[in-house]
C-alpha positions in Angstrom: 21.4 -37.5 5.8 24.7 -36.4 4.7 24.8 -33.2 3.8 21.0 -31.7 5.4 20.7 -28.6 7.2 21.1 -29.2 10.7 17.5 -28.9 12.0 16.7 -25.1 13.9 13.9 -24.5 15.8 13.0 -21.1 14.0 9.7 -21.4 12.3 8.0 -19.3 10.0 4.2 -18.6 10.0 1.8 -18.5 7.0 -0.9 -15.9 7.0 -3.0 -16.7 3.9 -6.2 -15.4 2.1 -7.7 -18.6 1.1 -9.4 -16.6 -1.5 -6.4 -15.5 -3.1 -4.1 -18.3 -3.4 -3.5 -21.7 -4.6 -3.4 -23.6 -1.1 -1.6 -26.7 -2.3 1.0 -24.8 -4.7 2.1 -22.4 -1.5 2.1 -25.5 0.8 4.6 -27.5 -1.8 6.8 -24.7 -2.2 7.3 -23.7 1.5 7.7 -27.1 2.6 10.9 -27.3 0.2 11.8 -24.1 0.8 11.9 -24.6 5.3 13.6 -27.9 4.3 16.5 -26.3 2.8 16.8 -23.4 5.2 16.6 -26.1 8.0 14.0 -24.9 9.8 11.0 -26.4 11.6 7.9 -26.7 9.8 5.5 -23.6 9.4 2.5 -23.1 11.2 -0.8 -22.1 8.9 -2.9 -19.1 9.3 -5.8 -18.4 7.3 -7.6 -15.1 7.6 -11.7 -15.0 7.2 -14.3 -12.4 6.5 -14.0 -11.6 10.2 -10.1 -11.7 10.5 -8.2 -9.7 7.7 -5.0 -11.0 9.1 -4.4 -9.2 12.3 -5.6 -11.4 14.7 -3.9 -14.3 13.3 -0.7 -12.7 13.0 -1.1 -11.6 16.6 -1.2 -15.3 17.3 1.7 -16.2 15.0 3.6 -13.8 16.8 2.7 -15.9 20.6 3.7 -18.6 18.7 7.0 -17.5 18.5 7.0 -17.0 14.2 10.6 -16.0 13.5 9.1 -14.4 9.8 5.3 -13.9 9.1 4.6 -15.0 5.3 1.9 -12.9 4.0 0.1 -14.8 0.9 -2.9 -12.5 -0.5 -3.8 -9.1 -2.0 -3.2 -5.7 -0.6 -5.7 -5.9 2.2 -4.1 -9.0 3.4 -0.7 -7.6 3.5 -1.8 -4.2 5.1 -3.6 -5.9 7.9 -0.4 -8.5 8.6 1.6 -5.2 8.7 -0.6 -3.4 11.3 0.4 -6.2 13.7 3.6 -6.3 13.1 3.9 -3.1 13.7 7.4 -2.6 16.0 7.7 -5.9 16.6 10.8 -6.5 14.8 9.5 -9.5 13.2 9.9 -9.4 9.5 7.1 -9.6 7.0 7.7 -11.7 3.7 5.2 -10.8 0.8 3.6 -13.8 -1.6 1.5 -11.4 -4.2 -1.3 -12.7 -4.9 -3.9 -10.0 -5.8 -4.6 -7.5 -7.7 -2.2 -4.3 -7.6 0.4 -6.0 -5.4 1.3 -2.1 -4.2 4.1 -2.9 -1.7 5.6 -5.6 -3.5 6.0 -2.8 -6.9 7.1 -0.3 -4.8 9.8 -2.6 -3.1 10.9 -4.5 -6.4 10.0 -7.6 -5.1 9.0 -10.8 -7.3 5.4 -10.5 -8.8 5.1 -14.0 -10.3 7.3 -16.4 -8.9 6.1 -18.3 -6.1 9.5 -20.3 -5.1 11.1 -16.4 -5.8 8.9 -15.3 -3.1 9.2 -18.4 -0.7 13.0 -18.3 -1.1 13.1 -14.7 -0.1 11.5 -15.6 3.0 13.9 -18.3 4.4 17.2 -16.8 2.8 16.5 -13.3 2.4 17.6 -10.2 3.9 15.9 -7.5 6.3 14.9 -4.2 4.9 13.2 -1.6 7.6 10.6 0.7 6.4 8.0 3.1 7.3 4.7 2.7 8.3 2.1 5.4 7.5 -0.8 5.6 10.0 -4.1 7.2 9.5 -6.4 7.8 12.5 -10.4 8.1 10.6 -13.0 10.4 12.1 -16.9 9.6 11.1 -19.6 11.7 11.0 -21.0 10.0 14.5 -17.3 11.1 16.0 -16.4 7.4 16.2 -12.6 6.7 15.6 -10.3 4.1 14.2 -6.8 3.7 13.6 -5.3 1.8 10.9 -1.8 1.3 9.3 -1.3 1.5 5.1 2.1 0.8 3.6 1.5 2.4 0.2 -0.9 5.2 -0.3 -4.2 6.4 1.6 -6.9 8.6 0.0 -9.7 10.8 0.3 -12.1 11.7 -2.8 -11.8 11.0 -6.3 -9.6 7.5 -5.9 -11.7 6.4 -2.6 -14.6 6.7 -4.7 -13.3 5.0 -7.6 -12.4 2.1 -5.1 -15.7 2.1 -3.9 -17.6 2.0 -7.4 -15.2 -0.9 -8.5 -17.0 -3.7 -9.6 -15.5 -7.2 -8.0 -16.1 -9.4 -10.9 -14.9 -6.9 -13.1 -11.7 -6.9 -11.1 -11.2 -10.6 -10.9 -11.7 -10.6 -14.8 -9.3 -7.9 -15.9 -7.2 -6.7 -12.9 -6.0 -3.4 -11.8 -7.8 -2.1 -14.9 -11.2 -2.2 -13.3 -9.9 0.7 -11.4 -10.2 2.8 -14.8 -13.8 1.5 -15.2 -14.8 2.5 -12.0 -13.0 6.3 -12.6 -14.6 7.1 -15.8 -17.6 6.1 -13.8 -16.8 7.8 -10.9 -15.7 11.1 -13.0 -19.3 12.9 -13.9 -20.4 12.9 -10.1 -17.2 14.1 -8.6 -17.1 17.8 -7.1 -14.3 19.7 -5.6 -14.3 19.3 -1.8 -13.3 21.8 0.1 -10.6 20.6 2.9 -8.8 22.6 5.6 -5.2 21.3 6.8 -2.3 21.6 8.7 1.1 19.9 8.2 3.5 19.2 10.6 1.9 21.3 13.3 1.6 24.7 10.8 -1.5 27.2 10.4 -4.3 25.4 9.4 -4.7 26.2 5.0 -7.9 25.9 3.2 -8.4 24.6 -0.5 -10.8 23.1 -3.2 -9.6 19.7 -4.2 -11.0 16.7 -6.0 -8.7 14.6 -4.1 -6.1 14.0 -1.6 -3.5 11.0 -1.6 -1.4 10.5 1.0 1.9 8.3 0.4 4.4 5.9 1.8 5.3 5.1 -1.7 4.6 6.4 -4.8 4.1 3.7 -7.7 1.2 2.3 -9.0 0.4 -0.3 -11.6 0.3 0.3 -15.0 3.5 2.3 -14.6 2.1 5.0 -12.9 4.2 7.0 -10.6 2.2 9.6 -8.5 4.6 10.6 -5.9 7.9 10.4 -7.8 9.7 11.6 -4.8 8.3 9.2 -2.3 10.4 6.4 -0.6 9.4 4.0 2.0 12.2 4.6 4.4 12.8 8.4 4.5 10.1 9.1 7.5 8.6 11.2 5.7 5.1 11.5 3.9 4.4 12.2 0.7 1.1 14.4 -0.2 -0.5 14.5 -3.5 -3.4 16.9 -4.0 -5.1 16.6 -7.3 -7.3 19.8 -8.8 -8.1 20.0 -12.3 -8.6 23.4 -13.4 -10.9 24.0 -16.8 -11.6 21.9 -19.5 -8.4 20.3 -19.8 -7.5 19.6 -16.3 -7.8 16.4 -15.7 -5.7 15.7 -18.8 -3.1 17.6 -17.2 -3.2 15.4 -14.2 -2.7 12.3 -16.3 -0.1 14.1 -18.3 2.0 14.7 -15.3 1.3 11.2 -13.3 1.6 9.1 -16.4 4.0 11.0 -19.0 6.4 13.2 -16.7 6.3 11.0 -13.6 6.0 7.7 -15.3 8.2 8.3 -18.6 9.9 11.5 -18.8 12.1 10.9 -15.4 13.5 7.5 -16.0 16.1 9.3 -18.4 18.5 12.4 -17.7 17.2 13.7 -21.3 13.4 13.5 -19.7 14.2 15.3 -16.3 16.0 18.0 -18.2 13.0 18.5 -20.3 11.0 18.4 -17.0 13.1 21.5 -15.9 12.2 23.4 -18.7 8.6 23.0 -18.4 6.2 25.1 -16.5 4.9 23.0 -13.1 1.3 21.7 -13.5 -0.7 23.7 -11.0 -3.3 21.2 -11.0 -1.3 18.6 -9.3 0.1 20.0 -5.9 2.9 18.2 -4.1 3.4 18.7 -0.2 5.4 16.7 2.3 5.4 15.9 6.2 5.5 13.8 9.2 2.1 14.9 10.1 -1.1 15.6 8.1 -4.2 16.9 10.1 -7.0 16.7 7.7 -11.0 17.8 7.4 -13.5 17.8 4.7 -16.9 20.2 4.7 -18.7 17.1 3.7 -17.8 13.3 4.5 -15.8 11.6 1.7 -14.9 8.2 1.0 -11.4 7.1 2.6 -9.8 4.4 1.3 -6.2 2.4 2.6 -4.0 0.8 0.1 -6.5 0.1 -2.6 -9.4 -1.3 0.0 -12.0 1.2 0.7 -13.0 2.2 4.6 -16.0 3.9 4.6 -16.7 7.6 4.6 -14.5 10.1 6.7 -14.5 13.5 8.0 -11.4 14.3 8.9 -8.2 12.0 8.9 -5.1 12.6 10.9 -2.3 10.7 9.1 1.5 10.3 10.3 4.7 8.3 9.6 5.8 6.0 12.2 9.6 5.5 10.9 10.9 2.2 10.5 8.4 0.4 12.0 8.1 -3.0 9.6 10.6 -5.0 8.7 10.7 -6.2 5.3 12.2 -9.7 3.6 13.8 -8.4 0.7 16.3 -10.5 -1.5 19.4 -11.1 -0.1 
């Protein structure tokens, strides 16, 4: 056909969560984009209850995929990225979940299927870091997983564990607020011991500690304002509210100061003139060793991962390639 692109041997793979996506619409959009780009027909791989995406992504790599399109929620994206670590094959996102955390932090399209698919075939490659976490259970069993945005132990993980699936499906990320309100009354400070980049071990008492590769959450909350996905550094936030207004100070810090004031020069000058909120402690490093006095709930990118008594978290710089609009 005159004007049609020369057929290419390049082929995409679509790893999709059948619970999250409208498959017919996704197939139509992919077919149009691959024809326009002159690529061969894409191969399709469904996640299952037993395989969140790691195994099918490895199969797609073995089949010679030139790009992996992850269509699903944060759990699917995290699993695909884990399998793509250091492969050089780019990940392209079709956000279809509650938080869509990585897409938000990379300023990718959240509500345009065709735009997301077009990026997979015509976008530019961007190298970003991967966070890695080794979890140690009470029985000394060890698990290693990747994370793209945040890992946490304490309140945030307890909140995720207590989120009602039906409410999450109905109102999205606001379901976490309901879970947080229910988690607060039973939350007590946790004694931790930690070491950053091999430094002398320190101890503290916190309600939650979060390790971030990126800093933004839904609802305009900027938990870690200095976090960048490609700086080779992990940002660490320890929430340790003190006194009757402690949680109010934490909320003011992450929602008002970080989410609103930092967006303007005037707002930043106001922050510079105010005293630091000691209820939120910020640290940075490339390697974190963390042990809790009593095992606590642990989460990765918004998914619960059971209880951990210790966590080793580190950054793998530039380990993942992501497609972004050209």
